[in-house]
C-alpha positions in Angstrom: -17.0 -21.8 48.9 -15.0 -20.3 51.5 -14.4 -24.0 53.1 -12.7 -25.2 49.9 -10.8 -21.9 49.7 -9.5 -22.6 53.3 -8.7 -26.2 52.4 -6.8 -25.0 49.2 -4.8 -22.5 51.4 -3.9 -25.0 53.7 -2.7 -27.4 51.3 -0.6 -24.5 49.5 1.3 -24.2 53.0 1.8 -27.9 53.3 3.2 -28.1 49.8 5.3 -25.0 50.2 7.1 -26.3 53.3 7.7 -29.5 51.7 9.1 -28.1 48.4 6.4 -29.5 46.3 6.0 -26.4 44.3 3.9 -28.1 41.6 1.3 -29.0 43.8 1.2 -25.5 45.8 0.8 -23.8 42.4 -2.0 -26.3 41.4 -3.7 -25.4 44.8 -3.4 -21.8 44.5 -4.8 -22.1 40.7 -8.0 -23.4 42.6 -8.6 -20.5 44.4 -10.6 -17.8 42.7 -10.5 -14.1 43.4 -7.1 -14.5 44.9 -6.0 -11.6 47.6 -2.9 -10.0 47.6 -1.1 -12.2 50.1 -2.2 -15.3 47.9 -1.2 -13.3 44.7 2.4 -12.8 46.4 2.5 -16.4 47.3 2.0 -17.5 44.1 4.9 -15.5 42.8 7.0 -16.7 45.6 6.2 -20.5 44.7 6.6 -19.9 40.9 10.1 -18.2 41.8 11.4 -20.9 44.3 10.4 -23.6 41.4 12.1 -21.8 38.8 15.3 -21.5 41.0 15.3 -25.4 41.8 14.4 -26.2 37.9 17.7 -23.8 36.9 19.7 -25.4 39.8 19.1 -29.2 38.1 19.9 -27.6 34.7 16.3 -28.0 33.7 16.4 -24.5 31.8 13.1 -24.9 29.6 10.9 -25.6 32.8 12.9 -22.8 34.7 11.9 -20.3 32.0 8.3 -21.3 32.2 8.4 -21.0 36.0 9.6 -17.4 36.0 7.1 -16.4 33.6 4.7 -17.3 35.8 6.2 -15.0 38.7 5.0 -12.2 36.5 1.2 -13.5 36.4 0.5 -11.6 39.6 2.9 -8.8 39.4 2.6 -7.5 43.1 5.9 -8.1 44.4 8.1 -6.0 42.1 11.4 -7.4 43.8 10.2 -10.8 42.8 9.4 -9.7 39.4 12.8 -8.3 38.9 14.6 -11.3 40.0 12.6 -13.8 38.1 13.6 -11.2 34.8 17.3 -11.8 35.9 17.2 -15.5 36.0 15.0 -15.7 33.0 18.1 -14.0 31.2 20.3 -16.7 32.9 18.0 -19.5 31.1 18.3 -17.9 27.7 22.1 -17.8 28.3 22.5 -21.3 29.3 20.3 -22.5 26.5 22.5 -20.8 24.2 19.6 -18.2 23.3 22.0 -15.3 23.3 20.1 -12.9 21.6 17.1 -13.3 24.0 19.5 -13.3 27.1 21.0 -9.9 26.0 17.5 -8.7 25.7 16.1 -9.6 28.8 19.4 -8.7 30.7 18.5 -5.1 29.5 14.9 -5.2 30.3 16.1 -6.4 33.9 18.6 -3.5 34.0 16.2 -1.1 32.9 13.6 -1.9 35.9 13.3 0.6 38.7 15.0 -0.6 41.9 13.0 -4.1 41.6 15.6 -6.3 42.5 18.9 -6.7 44.9 22.0 -4.3 43.7 23.8 -7.7 43.6 21.7 -9.1 40.9 21.7 -5.7 38.8 25.7 -5.8 38.9 26.0 -9.4 37.9 23.6 -8.6 35.1 26.4 -6.6 33.7 29.1 -9.4 34.1 26.9 -12.2 32.3 25.8 -9.3 29.6 29.6 -9.0 28.9 29.7 -12.7 28.5 26.8 -12.9 26.4 28.1 -10.1 23.9 31.8 -12.1 23.9 29.5 -14.9 22.5 28.5 -12.7 19.7 32.0 -11.5 19.3 30.6 -8.0 20.0 34.0 -6.9 21.7 33.0 -3.1 22.0 29.5 -4.1 23.6 31.3 -6.7 25.9 33.8 -3.9 27.2 30.8 -1.8 27.9 29.3 -4.0 30.1 32.3 -5.6 31.8 33.4 -1.9 32.9 30.1 -0.8 34.1 30.3 -4.4 36.4 34.0 -3.5 37.5 32.8 0.3 38.3 30.2 -1.4 40.5 32.0 -4.6 42.3 33.4 -4.1 45.3 33.5 -7.5 47.0 34.1 -10.2 44.4 38.0 -9.9 43.6 38.1 -13.1 41.6 35.3 -11.9 39.3 36.4 -8.4 39.2 39.8 -9.8 37.8 38.2 -12.0 35.6 36.0 -8.9 34.1 39.2 -6.6 33.7 40.8 -9.6 32.1 38.1 -9.8 29.5 38.4 -6.1 29.0 42.2 -6.2 28.2 41.7 -9.3 25.7 39.0 -7.3 24.1 41.0 -4.2 23.6 44.3 -6.5 22.7 42.3 -8.1 19.9 41.3 -4.8 18.9 44.6 -3.9 18.7 44.1 -0.9 21.3 47.2 -1.6 23.0 47.5 1.2 25.3 44.1 0.4 26.7 44.9 -3.2 26.9 47.8 -2.5 28.9 45.9 -0.4 31.2 43.6 -3.1 32.3 46.1 -6.0 32.2 47.7 -3.7 35.0 44.3 -3.8 36.9 44.4 -7.5 36.7 47.9 -7.5 38.3 46.9 -4.9 41.1 43.9 -7.2 42.3 46.0 -10.3 42.7 43.2 -12.5 42.3 44.1 -14.6 39.6 45.3 -14.6 35.7 48.4 -12.5 36.8 50.7 -14.8 34.7 48.5 -14.2 31.4 48.1 -10.7 32.4 52.0 -10.1 32.3 52.5 -12.2 29.3 49.7 -10.3 27.3 51.0 -7.0 28.8 54.3 -7.5 27.4 52.8 -8.3 24.0 50.9 -5.1 23.9 54.1 -3.3 25.0 55.8 -5.0 21.9 52.9 -3.9 19.5 53.3 -0.4 20.8 57.2 -0.6 19.9 57.8 -0.5 23.7 60.6 -2.9 23.6 61.9 -2.0 26.9 58.7 -2.4 28.7 57.9 -5.6 26.7 61.6 -7.1 28.0 60.6 -6.0 31.7 57.2 -7.7 31.8 58.6 -10.8 30.2 61.6 -10.9 32.8 58.9 -10.2 35.7 57.0 -13.3 34.1 59.8 -15.6 34.1 61.0 -14.7 37.6 57.5 -15.0 39.1 56.3 -17.9 37.2 59.5 -19.8 36.3 57.5 -22.7 35.2 
């Protein structure tokens, strides 16, 4: 009845404002023939519940909540963000193949989420490939991140370091040297490691003078 619908709508408002997302969803489920506004509300409540579960490291419950966001795909931005966080739940549960698949699904979605999520998804994808020891794919993902990130210098330095290390592990010493230099230019962390492995990369390339120069710089700048 119309009266029951109004009561349930009121209860949704009460539960949402008190962050009782489970009861808000239960009230929404009792409302038949939801209009666009209620479907969007359902998405938002499910999304917020998922984020709350994720922050409490309840990843299996978070995963189920984010799936509910897709039940009424009205707000495509919320669908996109839920897809991103679904990939994150898989990553933190160690379901790396699933995480990679869903990160890629999210990246293929057309303008459905904030650019920040899109950029960060490549950073996280780089780490997912690292967990599989797929250095080539990891490099590709981190390079896309580095080309897009403009504000977070710490993560940018970390991503460049991961690229450099991957090249180093693949004995691609010239490329390793290049990305260790990017780390040094950022001055946002990892400089001592970058100098050390840059010196080793020069050594493997038979550039002994450059190797010695880097090691002297390391000792001078980081005497301990």
